[in-house]
C-alpha positions as CSV (number, residue, x, y, z in Angstrom):
1,M,-73.6,211.2,81.5
2,P,-70.9,212.6,79.2
3,E,-72.5,213.4,75.8
4,G,-71.2,213.3,72.3
5,D,-69.1,216.6,72.4
6,T,-67.3,215.4,75.6
7,V,-66.7,211.9,74.1
8,H,-65.3,213.3,70.9
9,R,-62.9,215.5,72.8
10,T,-61.9,212.5,74.9
11,A,-61.2,210.4,71.8
12,A,-59.2,213.2,70.2
13,R,-57.0,213.6,73.3
14,L,-56.4,209.8,73.5
15,H,-55.5,209.8,69.8
16,A,-53.0,212.6,70.2
17,A,-51.3,210.8,73.1
18,L,-51.4,207.2,72.0
19,A,-51.5,206.9,68.2
20,G,-48.4,205.6,66.6
21,A,-46.6,204.5,69.8
22,P,-46.1,200.9,70.9
23,V,-48.0,199.8,74.1
24,T,-45.6,199.2,76.9
25,H,-48.2,198.1,79.5
26,A,-51.9,197.4,79.4
27,E,-54.5,196.2,81.8
28,L,-58.2,195.4,81.1
29,R,-60.0,195.0,84.4
30,W,-63.3,193.8,83.1
31,P,-64.9,190.4,83.6
32,S,-65.7,189.7,80.0
33,A,-62.5,191.1,78.5
34,P,-60.4,188.5,76.8
35,D,-57.0,187.8,78.4
36,V,-54.9,189.4,75.6
37,D,-51.5,190.9,76.0
38,L,-51.6,194.2,74.2
39,R,-47.9,195.0,74.8
40,G,-46.1,195.8,71.6
41,S,-49.2,196.6,69.7
42,V,-49.5,200.1,68.1
43,T,-52.6,202.3,68.4
44,L,-53.6,203.2,64.8
45,E,-56.3,205.7,65.9
46,V,-58.8,206.6,68.6
47,L,-62.2,207.9,67.5
48,A,-65.6,208.5,68.9
49,R,-68.9,207.1,67.6
50,G,-71.7,208.9,69.3
51,K,-71.0,208.2,73.0
52,H,-68.6,205.3,72.3
53,V,-64.8,205.4,72.2
54,L,-63.0,203.0,69.7
55,Q,-59.3,202.5,70.0
56,R,-58.0,200.5,67.1
57,F,-54.7,198.6,67.2
58,D,-52.4,197.4,64.4
59,T,-53.1,193.8,65.6
60,G,-56.7,194.0,64.2
61,S,-58.3,194.5,67.6
62,T,-60.4,197.4,68.9
63,L,-60.8,198.5,72.5
64,H,-64.4,199.7,72.9
65,T,-65.4,201.8,75.9
66,H,-68.4,203.8,77.0
67,L,-68.2,206.3,79.9
68,R,-71.8,205.9,81.0
69,M,-72.7,208.2,83.9
70,E,-69.3,208.7,85.7
71,G,-66.6,207.3,83.5
72,Q,-63.5,209.1,82.5
73,W,-60.3,208.6,80.5
74,R,-57.4,210.4,82.2
75,V,-54.3,211.1,80.1
76,E,-51.0,212.0,81.8
77,H,-47.2,211.4,81.7
78,P,-46.0,208.2,83.4
79,G,-44.8,208.7,87.0
80,P,-45.9,208.5,90.6
81,R,-49.5,209.6,89.7
82,T,-49.7,206.8,87.2
83,E,-48.5,204.3,89.8
84,R,-51.2,205.5,92.2
85,G,-53.7,205.3,89.4
86,L,-52.9,201.7,88.7
87,R,-53.8,200.9,92.3
88,R,-57.2,202.5,92.2
89,P,-60.1,200.2,92.7
90,D,-62.2,202.0,90.1
91,L,-59.6,201.5,87.4
92,R,-61.1,199.6,84.5
93,A,-58.5,200.0,81.7
94,A,-54.9,201.2,81.4
95,V,-52.9,201.7,78.2
96,L,-49.3,202.9,78.6
97,T,-46.7,204.0,76.1
98,A,-43.2,205.3,76.8
99,E,-44.5,208.8,76.9
100,W,-48.1,208.7,77.9
101,T,-50.5,206.9,80.2
102,A,-54.2,206.6,79.6
103,L,-56.3,205.4,82.6
104,G,-60.0,204.5,82.1
105,L,-61.8,205.1,85.4
106,R,-65.3,204.1,86.3
107,L,-66.0,203.0,82.8
108,G,-69.5,201.8,82.1
109,M,-68.7,199.4,79.2
110,L,-65.5,197.7,77.9
111,D,-65.0,195.2,75.1
112,L,-62.0,194.0,73.2
113,V,-63.2,192.8,69.8
114,P,-61.8,192.3,66.3
115,T,-61.9,195.6,64.4
116,A,-63.9,193.9,61.7
117,R,-66.7,193.3,64.2
118,E,-67.0,196.8,65.6
119,A,-70.5,197.0,64.1
120,D,-71.6,194.4,66.6
121,L,-71.2,197.1,69.2
122,V,-72.0,200.4,67.4
123,G,-73.7,199.4,64.2
124,H,-77.1,200.1,65.6
125,L,-76.3,203.8,66.1
126,G,-77.8,206.5,63.9
127,P,-75.8,209.3,62.3
128,D,-73.3,210.8,64.7
129,V,-74.1,214.5,65.3
130,L,-70.3,215.2,65.3
131,G,-69.1,212.5,63.0
132,P,-68.3,212.3,59.3
133,D,-71.5,210.3,58.8
134,W,-73.7,213.2,60.1
135,D,-76.9,213.2,57.9
136,P,-79.5,215.7,59.2
137,E,-82.1,214.5,56.7
138,R,-81.7,210.9,57.8
139,A,-81.9,212.0,61.5
140,R,-85.0,214.1,60.8
141,D,-86.8,211.3,59.1
142,A,-85.9,208.9,62.0
143,V,-87.0,211.3,64.7
144,G,-90.2,212.2,62.8
145,A,-91.1,208.6,62.3
146,D,-90.6,207.8,66.0
147,R,-93.9,207.0,67.8
148,R,-92.8,208.3,71.1
149,T,-92.3,211.8,72.4
150,V,-89.9,214.1,70.7
151,V,-87.5,214.1,73.7
152,E,-87.4,210.3,73.7
153,A,-86.8,210.3,70.0
154,L,-83.9,212.7,70.4
155,L,-82.3,210.6,73.1
156,D,-82.6,207.4,71.2
157,Q,-79.1,206.8,69.9
158,R,-80.6,204.7,67.0
159,N,-82.1,207.9,65.6
160,L,-79.0,210.1,66.0
161,A,-75.9,209.5,68.1
162,G,-74.5,211.8,70.8
163,V,-77.4,213.7,72.3
164,G,-78.0,213.3,76.0
165,T,-80.2,215.0,78.5
166,F,-78.3,218.3,78.7
167,W,-78.5,218.9,75.0
168,A,-82.1,217.5,74.7
169,S,-83.4,219.8,77.4
170,E,-81.6,222.9,76.2
171,L,-82.3,222.5,72.5
172,L,-86.0,221.8,72.9
173,F,-86.1,224.9,75.1
174,L,-84.3,227.1,72.5
175,E,-86.8,225.9,69.8
176,R,-89.8,226.3,72.2
177,I,-90.8,222.7,71.7
178,H,-92.7,220.9,74.4
179,P,-90.6,217.9,75.2
180,W,-93.6,215.5,75.5
181,T,-95.1,216.4,72.1
182,P,-95.3,213.3,70.0
183,A,-92.4,213.4,67.6
184,A,-94.6,212.7,64.6
185,E,-96.5,215.9,65.4
186,V,-93.5,218.2,65.2
187,D,-93.3,220.0,61.8
188,P,-90.4,218.7,59.7
189,E,-89.2,222.3,59.2
190,V,-89.0,222.7,63.0
191,L,-87.1,219.4,63.2
192,D,-84.7,220.7,60.6
193,R,-84.0,223.8,62.7
194,L,-83.7,221.8,65.8
195,L,-81.1,219.4,64.3
196,A,-79.2,222.2,62.6
197,R,-78.9,223.9,66.0
198,T,-78.0,220.6,67.7
199,H,-75.1,220.1,65.3
200,R,-73.9,223.7,65.6
201,L,-73.9,223.9,69.4
202,M,-72.5,220.5,70.0
203,A,-69.7,221.2,67.5
204,A,-69.0,224.4,69.5
205,G,-68.9,222.4,72.7
206,E,-66.5,219.9,71.2
207,R,-64.1,222.8,70.1
208,S,-64.3,224.7,73.4
209,G,-64.7,222.1,76.0
210,W,-67.7,223.9,77.4
211,Q,-71.3,222.6,77.4
212,M,-73.3,225.8,77.2
213,T,-76.2,227.4,75.3
214,T,-76.4,230.8,77.0
215,G,-73.0,231.9,75.7
216,V,-71.8,232.5,79.3
217,Q,-68.8,230.5,80.5
218,R,-69.4,230.8,84.2
219,S,-70.3,227.9,86.5
220,G,-74.1,227.7,86.9
221,E,-74.8,230.1,84.1
222,E,-74.2,228.0,81.0
223,A,-77.7,226.6,80.7
224,Y,-81.2,228.0,80.2
225,V,-83.2,225.1,81.8
226,H,-81.0,222.1,82.5
227,A,-80.5,221.5,86.2
228,R,-82.4,224.7,86.9
229,S,-85.7,223.3,88.2
230,G,-87.3,225.5,90.8
231,R,-85.5,228.6,89.4
232,P,-86.8,231.4,87.2
233,C,-86.7,230.8,83.5
234,R,-84.0,233.1,82.0
235,R,-86.4,234.0,79.2
236,C,-89.8,234.5,80.7
237,G,-89.3,234.3,84.5
238,D,-91.7,231.4,85.1
239,T,-90.4,228.5,87.2
240,V,-88.4,225.8,85.4
241,R,-89.7,222.3,85.9
242,V,-88.1,218.9,86.0
243,A,-89.9,215.6,85.0
244,T,-89.1,212.2,83.6
245,A,-89.4,211.0,80.0
246,G,-89.6,207.4,78.9
247,V,-90.5,204.3,80.8
248,P,-88.7,202.5,83.7
249,P,-86.0,201.5,83.9
250,R,-84.9,203.8,81.1
251,E,-86.6,207.0,82.1
252,R,-84.5,210.2,81.8
253,T,-84.7,213.5,83.7
254,I,-85.7,216.4,81.5
255,F,-85.9,220.2,82.3
256,S,-88.3,222.6,80.7
257,C,-90.2,225.9,81.0
258,P,-94.0,225.4,81.0
259,T,-94.5,229.0,79.7
260,C,-91.9,229.0,76.9
261,Q,-92.6,225.4,75.9
262,G,-96.3,225.0,76.2
263,G,-97.1,223.3,79.5
264,I,-95.9,220.8,82.1
265,A,-95.1,217.2,81.6
266,P,-97.7,214.4,81.9
267,T,-95.7,213.0,84.8
268,D,-95.5,216.4,86.6
269,D,-98.0,216.8,89.4
270,G,-97.7,220.6,89.3
271,R,-96.5,220.9,92.9
272,P,-93.7,223.5,93.8
273,Q,-90.2,222.2,93.1
274,R,-87.2,223.2,95.1
275,P,-84.1,224.3,93.3
276,L,-81.4,221.7,92.9
277,S,-78.2,222.1,94.9
278,S,-76.1,225.0,93.7
279,S,-72.8,223.0,94.2
280,P,-71.0,222.7,90.8
281,G,-70.6,218.9,91.3
282,S,-74.3,218.3,91.5
283,R,-75.5,220.3,88.5
284,G,-75.7,219.6,84.9
285,G,-75.0,223.1,83.6
286,Y,-71.3,223.0,84.4
287,R,-68.1,223.0,82.6
288,R,-67.1,219.5,81.4
289,R,-63.4,218.5,81.4
290,N,-62.3,215.6,79.4
291,A,-59.9,212.7,79.9
């Protein structure tokens, strides 16, 4: 699932292409989307809120989308490629101006709501790691008060918005925190360090377009543990493990090193784990391209 750094880059690219220009054509292929003609409306701004994209129009409406697992906003100049894109069965939204086309493919959520009611969709979110409302003390208090494991607390968008499984796995590894430690048992100073690193690395990912923690911009070498189960830990040489966190149907896949992080997961049976496929399309530690 695209995480906060990817979504912020997506919103910035959509804003650069669409803001200030009248809409010449728009399609919302979503069952619950109202039948509203957006032609002639002008995009005021496009911004991200955690993993959500908000496109605000001068008509007082906001187009809200979420990429979920496989969604993408593609931005291009109008032409034959756009015409082909408008015929795609996985197209969920299209917003065209005279100069640019934005195609929303495989989107996981879509709503068109009055801008004044955006809070109905994103008001539950905690401080955005990459947003102007980022408040590390508020995030620390929310995570520390969570009764679940620290990894579940980090992934809960109500505590802080934007962190997904890539950043959760990597950041907990970097701070040598066992992901299944109860969040309330993590020292507040450790949480402060964790959240400061979260903000710093995700901001770097937003600027560069690379999700990485190792400092290496080569496919398959960007991560310490994420998507590296069955492979040697880059720090100690032990075997990286994969296990789930949370309860069905909302469990999430988390990677960790039992030596560096203090043991295996409660759901891990300890059996040998084979490495994941080495193909770039099936791994989490790969370069993310936006829009």
